[in-house]
Steps between C-alpha positions, in 0.01 A plus 500: 500500500681773684660662197313594189675370188607742229416422138776524239423450133772362273551659160351196326195517727450869422520422127258208535235701683502764224423241231148515361380165629621570855418870523158436654675339802662829611199609705474158668870511579467830685160440659508130588831317446761744634314562830478126559866441414611789724316342793588132445662384174541142626138394533170572335219351299673566166859453616706188444867430565655333197711185518780335305711724279285799601541449875498827691268668250134562577211541262185704540205375295272761352254352253685363198820678598783422740722752673836366612689655788793444733516590869807641674427446870810682624430818304120462533445540126281320249660500153239481224661290225248469218142449386419204280194350343398174667528306174864609468597434862462123527 
């Protein structure tokens, strides 16, 4: 991609990542996930575009957790929506 995407965290995402059970993901977010999403948030081994009522939202799988995000192509921004446990996401 020509432009590198910016990462914007919603308030609910910021709150989620500070919770005890998600806190260990902070290092992976900075070291692994954000660099990948900045380069290409549309495609990757752990990335899936959701369908149905969640169309337009993407999910990033990281172990037993799912990170949901939305892409604004015009503004070149990835909006991090929330982190959820796999068992609660489906």
